[in-house]
C-alpha positions as CSV (number, residue, x, y, z in Angstrom):
1,M,136.2,231.9,23.6
2,S,138.4,231.1,20.5
3,E,140.9,228.5,20.3
4,R,144.3,230.0,21.6
5,D,146.9,230.7,18.8
6,H,149.4,232.6,20.7
7,W,151.3,233.1,24.0
8,F,150.3,236.7,24.2
9,E,146.4,235.8,24.8
10,D,147.3,234.6,28.4
11,L,149.0,237.8,29.1
12,A,146.2,239.9,27.8
13,D,143.9,237.8,29.8
14,H,146.0,238.7,33.1
15,M,146.3,242.3,32.3
16,G,142.7,243.2,31.1
17,E,142.0,246.8,31.6
18,A,145.0,247.3,33.7
19,Y,146.8,247.3,30.2
20,L,145.5,251.0,29.9
21,R,147.4,252.0,33.1
22,Y,150.8,251.7,31.8
23,S,152.6,254.7,31.0
24,F,153.2,253.7,27.4
25,T,149.5,254.0,26.6
26,K,149.1,257.5,27.8
27,G,150.3,259.5,24.7
28,T,147.6,258.2,22.4
29,A,146.3,261.7,21.4
30,Q,149.7,262.9,20.4
31,E,150.5,259.7,18.4
32,I,147.2,260.1,16.6
33,D,148.0,263.8,15.9
34,H,151.0,262.7,14.0
35,I,149.5,259.7,12.3
36,V,146.7,261.6,11.0
37,E,149.0,264.2,9.6
38,A,151.6,261.8,8.2
39,L,148.9,259.7,6.5
40,S,147.0,262.7,5.3
41,L,143.7,261.1,7.0
42,R,140.4,262.8,6.7
43,P,137.0,262.3,8.1
44,G,135.3,259.3,6.5
45,D,138.4,257.5,5.6
46,R,138.5,253.7,6.3
47,V,141.2,252.5,8.7
48,L,142.3,249.2,9.8
49,D,144.0,249.0,13.2
50,V,146.1,245.7,13.3
51,G,146.9,244.7,17.0
52,C,144.5,247.2,18.3
53,G,144.6,245.9,22.0
54,P,141.9,247.6,24.0
55,G,141.2,250.0,21.2
56,R,142.8,253.2,22.3
57,H,144.1,254.5,18.8
58,A,140.9,253.3,17.1
59,Y,138.8,255.2,19.7
60,E,141.0,258.5,19.1
61,L,140.8,257.9,15.4
62,A,136.8,257.4,15.4
63,G,136.5,260.6,17.4
64,R,138.0,262.5,14.7
65,G,135.6,261.0,12.0
66,M,137.6,258.2,10.7
67,V,135.8,254.8,10.2
68,V,138.0,252.2,12.1
69,H,138.0,248.6,12.3
70,G,140.3,247.1,15.1
71,I,141.6,243.5,15.1
72,D,143.5,241.8,17.9
73,I,144.3,238.3,18.7
74,S,143.0,238.7,22.4
75,D,139.5,238.0,23.1
76,R,139.8,240.0,26.4
77,F,141.2,243.2,24.7
78,I,138.5,242.8,22.1
79,E,135.7,242.7,24.7
80,I,137.2,245.7,26.4
81,A,137.4,247.5,23.1
82,E,133.7,246.9,22.1
83,T,132.5,248.1,25.6
84,D,131.5,251.7,25.1
85,A,133.1,251.9,21.6
86,P,132.4,255.1,19.9
87,A,130.5,255.5,16.7
88,G,132.7,254.7,13.7
89,A,134.8,252.2,15.6
90,T,134.2,248.3,15.3
91,F,136.4,245.4,16.5
92,E,136.9,241.9,15.7
93,R,138.9,239.0,17.4
94,L,141.4,238.1,14.4
95,D,145.0,237.0,14.1
96,A,147.2,239.4,12.3
97,R,148.8,236.4,10.5
98,S,145.3,235.6,9.0
99,L,144.2,238.9,7.5
100,A,142.1,238.4,4.4
101,F,140.9,242.0,3.5
102,D,141.1,242.9,-0.1
103,A,141.7,246.5,-0.7
104,E,139.0,247.6,1.6
105,F,141.0,250.5,3.6
106,D,142.4,253.8,3.0
107,A,145.1,253.3,5.7
108,V,146.5,250.6,8.0
109,I,148.0,251.3,11.2
110,C,149.8,248.9,13.3
111,L,151.4,250.5,16.5
112,C,153.1,249.8,19.9
113,Q,154.6,246.4,19.0
114,G,151.4,244.5,18.9
115,A,150.8,242.3,15.9
116,F,154.1,243.5,14.2
117,G,156.7,242.6,17.1
118,L,155.0,239.9,19.0
119,M,153.9,237.9,16.0
120,T,157.0,238.5,14.0
121,A,159.1,237.1,16.9
122,N,157.8,233.8,15.4
123,D,159.5,234.7,12.1
124,E,156.2,235.5,10.4
125,D,157.0,239.2,9.3
126,A,156.2,238.5,5.7
127,V,152.7,237.2,6.6
128,V,151.7,240.1,8.6
129,I,152.9,242.8,6.5
130,D,151.5,241.1,3.3
131,G,148.1,241.0,5.0
132,M,148.5,244.8,5.9
133,A,149.4,245.5,2.3
134,K,146.7,243.7,0.8
135,A,144.0,245.5,2.8
136,L,145.0,248.8,1.3
137,R,143.4,250.2,-1.8
138,P,145.8,251.4,-4.3
139,G,147.3,254.8,-3.0
140,G,146.6,253.8,0.6
141,R,148.9,254.5,3.3
142,V,150.6,252.4,6.2
143,A,151.8,253.5,9.6
144,L,154.0,250.8,11.3
145,S,156.1,250.8,14.4
146,A,158.7,248.6,15.2
147,F,161.3,248.0,18.2
148,S,164.9,249.0,17.2
149,S,167.5,246.5,17.1
150,Y,170.1,249.3,17.7
151,F,168.4,250.6,20.8
152,V,168.3,247.1,22.4
153,V,172.1,246.4,21.7
154,R,173.1,249.8,22.6
155,H,171.0,250.8,25.6
156,W,169.3,247.6,27.1
157,E,171.9,246.3,29.5
158,D,169.8,243.3,30.5
159,A,168.7,242.4,27.1
160,D,168.6,238.9,25.9
161,F,169.0,239.7,22.2
162,D,169.5,236.9,19.7
163,A,171.6,238.5,16.8
164,E,170.8,235.7,14.4
165,T,167.0,236.1,14.6
166,G,166.6,239.9,15.8
167,V,164.5,238.8,18.6
168,N,164.6,240.1,22.1
169,H,163.5,237.8,25.0
170,E,162.4,239.7,28.1
171,H,161.4,238.7,31.6
172,T,159.0,241.2,32.9
173,E,156.3,241.8,35.5
174,I,152.8,242.6,34.4
175,K,149.6,243.3,36.7
176,S,146.0,242.4,36.7
177,E,143.1,244.7,37.1
178,T,143.1,243.7,40.8
179,G,147.0,244.4,41.1
180,E,148.1,240.8,41.2
181,S,151.5,240.6,39.7
182,K,152.9,237.9,37.3
183,T,156.3,237.6,35.8
184,V,156.1,236.6,32.3
185,D,158.3,236.1,29.1
186,L,158.0,238.4,26.1
187,W,159.5,237.8,22.9
188,T,159.7,240.8,20.4
189,G,161.0,241.0,16.8
190,C,163.4,243.9,16.5
191,Y,164.5,245.9,13.2
192,T,166.8,248.2,11.4
193,P,165.6,250.8,9.2
194,R,167.1,248.8,6.2
195,E,165.2,245.8,7.2
196,L,162.0,247.7,7.3
197,R,162.5,249.2,3.8
198,L,163.3,245.9,2.2
199,L,160.4,244.2,4.0
200,A,158.0,247.0,2.9
201,A,159.2,247.1,-0.6
202,S,158.9,243.3,-1.1
203,H,155.3,243.7,-0.5
204,G,154.5,246.5,-2.9
205,L,154.9,249.4,-0.5
206,T,156.8,252.6,-1.2
207,V,158.4,254.0,2.0
208,G,158.1,257.7,2.6
209,S,159.9,258.0,5.8
210,I,161.3,256.0,8.7
211,S,161.6,258.0,12.0
212,S,162.8,257.6,15.5
213,V,159.9,257.8,17.9
214,E,158.9,257.0,21.6
215,P,155.5,256.4,23.0
216,G,153.8,259.7,23.1
217,A,156.3,261.4,21.2
218,Y,155.7,260.5,17.5
219,G,157.3,262.8,15.0
220,S,159.4,263.0,11.9
221,D,163.0,263.0,13.6
222,P,165.6,261.0,11.5
223,A,166.3,257.4,12.4
224,T,168.9,257.1,15.3
225,A,170.3,254.5,17.4
226,D,169.2,256.1,20.6
227,T,165.4,255.7,20.7
228,A,163.4,252.5,21.4
229,E,161.1,252.6,18.3
230,F,161.0,253.4,14.6
231,L,157.8,254.6,12.7
232,L,157.5,253.6,9.2
233,I,155.1,255.5,6.7
234,A,154.6,254.1,3.3
235,T,152.2,254.0,0.4
236,K,150.7,251.2,-1.7
């Protein structure tokens, strides 16, 4: 086991394969339908999946002919992802704050508030997105989802949102593979479209679109204050 680098690792250990039982993981095929179209992905393209979790998006991409490398800070999630991984999908335990790839990928995805969200709650937004941008070849594309500050403030009655940092603190219950419940703290970095555009531009990415999305309902709808996530599509 690797040295612990982040509070999320203990949560991932507790959830294990139970993570894949949560409703927000059930729209993988639809999400990848949209990502493939939005990033103009083709069989044989090399894709880096940052914050891959147990590998659900990587599996789906590999099944469509892409060559995918998934990274996640959780040893447990990487173990799950490597079990029965399809051809074309490889996985590595790696902190998204320590990416060192150099123009190796045609596309980078970071979805479902994994690396970008949990890591950026530590005010390390620039480190994560810089590593993603450097991993892209010239002309490569990024798909990045981020939680909406607007949504938290407008719709989340029990939110403990820090307006100065843009971080939401949540107490939530998670379950293990055997059904054991545990109450945990989550800290999630939240964003506005303007912040995402500025952050992307500062790392050499040209934003094509920022749309409002929900898990399992990715699309190109304009950004609003009434959906939980934004999906940024950009090009290097």
